[in-house]
N, C-alpha and C positions, 0 to 999 in steps of 0.2 A: 752598705750593700754587700752582698755575697757574690763571689766569683771563684771559678776554678783557676788555679795558678800553678806554675812550676818554676823553680829557680835553679834547676840544673837539668842537663840532658840525660835521658835514660828511658827505661820502660815505663809506660803510663802507670802501671800498678805501683811502681816504686816512687814516683816523683810527683804525681798529681795530688793536689789537696785543695780544700775550700778555705777561703780566707775572707775576712771582713775588711773591706777597703772603703775609702771615701767615695762618695758619688762623683763620677767623672763629669767634667764640664766640656762641652763641645768647643773646639777651636773654629776659626773661620772656615767656611765651606763644609763643616761637619754637623751632624745631628746626634743627639742622644736618643737611644731607643730603649724602651722598657720591653725586655725580652719575654716572649710568650713561650717559644719552644725553639730548640736547636738540635739538629741531628748529629749523630756520630758517624763520620765518614772515614774511609781509609786514609785520606789525606791528613785528617786531624791526628791520627795515630802516628803517621810518618813524621809530622811536624814536630811533635814533642820529643822524637828521637833524633832530630836534626837530619832526617833523611829525605826532606822535601825541598822543592825548589826555592821556597821562602824560608830563610833561616830565622829562628827565634832570637829575639833580643831579651836576654834574661834580666830580671824576672819577667815572665810572659804569661798572658792569658792563653786560653785554648778554645778551639772551635772556630770554624771559618764561615758558617752561614746560619741563618735563622729567620724567624718571623717575630715581629713585635710592633709596638705602637710608638710613633714619634713623640718624644716627651719634651725635648728642648732643641732650639735651633742655634747654631753658631752664626757669627756675623757673615752676611752675604748670602744666606740660604733663603730662597724665596719659596716657601711652602708652608703649610699649616701643621700645627701639632694635632695629635689625635688620629693621624692617618695610620692605617695598618699596612705594613710594608714587609716584603722579603728583602733581606740585605746580606751583604758580605762584609766581613771585618775579621780582625784577629781578636779573639776573646768573646765569642758569642755564648759560651757556657757561663752565663752570669745573669744577675738580676737586671743589669743595665749594660749597654754596650755603646761604644762610639763608632760611627761609620761616616764615610764621605758621602755627601748627598747624591753623588752620581752613581753610587752603588745600590741605591734603593730602587725597588720595583713595587709600585702600588699593587695591592692584592685585591682582586674583585671579591665582592660579597659572597659569590657562589663558591669560592674556594675555602676549604676548611683550614684551620691553623696547622693541622698535621701535614697537609699537602704543601701549604705555603712555606713551611719550615724547610722543605726539601726542594724548593723551586729552582734553585740556581745550579748547584754543582753537578748532580747527576743528569737532570733533564737537559741542561745546556750542553754538557759534554756529549751525551748520547745523540742529541739532535745534530750537533756540529760534526761528530765523527761519522754518523751515517751519511751525511752530506759529503764529507771529505772522502769517504770510501769509494764513491762513484760507482757503486754496484747498481746495475740497471734493473728494472723490473724483470722478474723471472730469473735473475742471477743469484749466485750463492755468496753469502757472507758468513764467516765463522767467527764466533766469539768464545774466548776462554773465560772460565769462572762465570758460566751462564746463569747460575743461581743467585748472583749478587743483585742488589737493587739496581745497579747500573745495567747489568745484563738483561734484567726483566724489562727495563725501559727500552733498550735497543730492540729486543724481540718484538715488543708491541709496535714500535715505529716501523720496523721492517715489514711486519704483517700489513700495516696500513699502506705501505708503498709497493706491496707485491714482491718483496725481496725474500728469497728462501734463506733460512738460517740453520746453521749447525752449531750447537752449543756443547762445550765440554763441561763435564761435572766429575767429581770424585766420589759422589754418593748418589744413590738412586732415589732418595726420599722426596726430591722435588720434581722428579721427571714429569709426573702427571700435571702438576701446576704449570710447569714451563711449556708443555705441549698445549695446555688450555690457553695460555697467553699468545700462542702462535708459533712457538719454536717448531721448525720442520723436523729436525733430527737431533737426537741426543747421543753423545758418545761419552761413555765412562772411561776416562783415561787410566783408571786403576785396573780395569778388567778387560779392556779392548785396545787394539792397536789403532791409534788415531789416524795414522797415514793410510792403513788398509781400509778402515771404515769410510774415510772421506773419499778415497779412490772409488770405492764401491758406490757410495751415495751419488757422487757427481759423474759416474760412468767414465772415470779416468781424466776428466777435464780439470779437476781441482777447483778451488774457490777463487773468486775475484779479489777478496780482501779478508784479512784476519784482523780483528780487534783484540789485542792481547793485554791482559792485566797481570799475568802470572810471572812471565820471564822463565829463566831456567830451562829445564828439560821440556816442559810443556810448550814453551815458545819455540824451542828448537825443532820440535816435532811439527808444530803448527806451520812453521815456515815451509816445510816440505809439502804441505797441503795446498800451497798456492799454485794456481795455474799460470800459464805463460803470461808475463806482463803484470802479474799480481802484486798487491801491496799489503804489507803488514804495518798497522799503526799500533805502536806500543804506548800505553797510557798508564801503566803501573808495573810494579815488580813485587807482587805479593810474596813470592818465594824468597825474595832478597838475593836472588842469584841471577847473573846475566846469562842470556841465551848464547849458545854456540851458533855462529853464523856459517853456513855451508857456502863457501865461495863459489863452488861449481854451480850450485843452484842459482845463485845470484847472477852469474854470468850467462848461463845457457838458457835460463828461463826469463831473463830480463826483469828480475824482481826488484822491488823497492821496499826498504825498511825505513820508517820514519817514526819519530817520537811525536806524541800529542800531549799538550798541556793546555788546559782551558784558558789559563791566564795569558799565555802567549797568543792563543787564537783570538781572544778578545781584543788584544792590541793589534793583531795582524789584519783583521777585517775592518771594513769601514762602518761608520755609525749606522748607516741604513741597514746593513746586513745584521748588525747586532739587534736593532729594533725589530726587524722582521722575524728573527729567531725568537726573540722575547715574546712577540705577539702570538707566534705559532705555539710555543711551549705553553703559555698561559691559557690559550684557547683549548688546547688538548687536555690540560689538567683540570681546568674549570668545568669543562663539559663532561668529564669523567671518561673520555675516550682512552686516556692513559691512566693507569692506576699506580699509585705509590703507597703500598700498604705499610702500616706501622705495627710492629709486633709488641712493643712495650715502651713505657715512658718511666723516667726516673727523675728524682730531685737532684739538685746540685750536690747535696750531701751524700748521695748515692753514686757518685761519679765512677768509682772503682767497680762497683757492681754493674753499672751501666756498660762500661767498656768491656767487662768480662762477657756480658750478654752479647754485645756487638761483635765480639771476636769468635762467638760460638759457631760451630759447624751446624749446618742444617737450618739456619735461621731463615724465615720466609719474609720478614719485613724489617723496616728500618727501626733503629733504637733512637728515641728522642730524649733530650734533657729538657725538663720543664721546671724553671725556677719556682 
């Protein structure tokens, strides 16, 4: 079988390659999955550079989620082969992948492969973060990097809940699409003052919560946009720079800054909450109420070209790897 591998830490363009390897066999409580499609997420790119919460054990596969068909069962797994499932694992950019049976989510017939491939990371993170934001109906939530796949998911969820949104962008080419999805206000941080615009938009009150994926200067400015008692949830550092925290703001506005990592959230909440979120996410995606567009698909042999496309500015949809 063929899979994408790396045997040293570095930039994806320098270290990723495809290799022919033996077909893996599932251990107890595991299943083997014939992969149909797997997305390229920012977490995948961070992982191969050893910048993610999970450290690679070299040599390592790459890719954290995907959709496929259960092909073989390990000892102790009570399910049937042939099921189409969304799953998480390390090494989903491959013909076949091994996953723990508890990481599988059966995919309804109404859901396409392209959507099912993206079922876990962005939708679960978006749903959980909107809940954790505690922004009430009619309140303001701000998100940085609004044009990302995750940002678009948050915008759609907030629109359904009656939450007003402010999204930051660096280019204006996606503004109309973001507004069509339900984004209330767009701020171009390259041409406008974020703090002045948010003060104007919220009539001086500030926003209840900021979801930040960028870090650095953008996060530092976004912190100033929080109203009294507001919260910033940091779930990424795309700039690879830490924000500067204004202690005075923290003290006199009673602000809270917290990190958010889906893996930690999944361990933190009870099984009933996880099941409820899964049911809600699947229902929204299967019904088409939430859209997860795909811009392009590439083969395993085209992994470098695929990552180059995934990193491109102005992209409107997810990039998938299809064995």
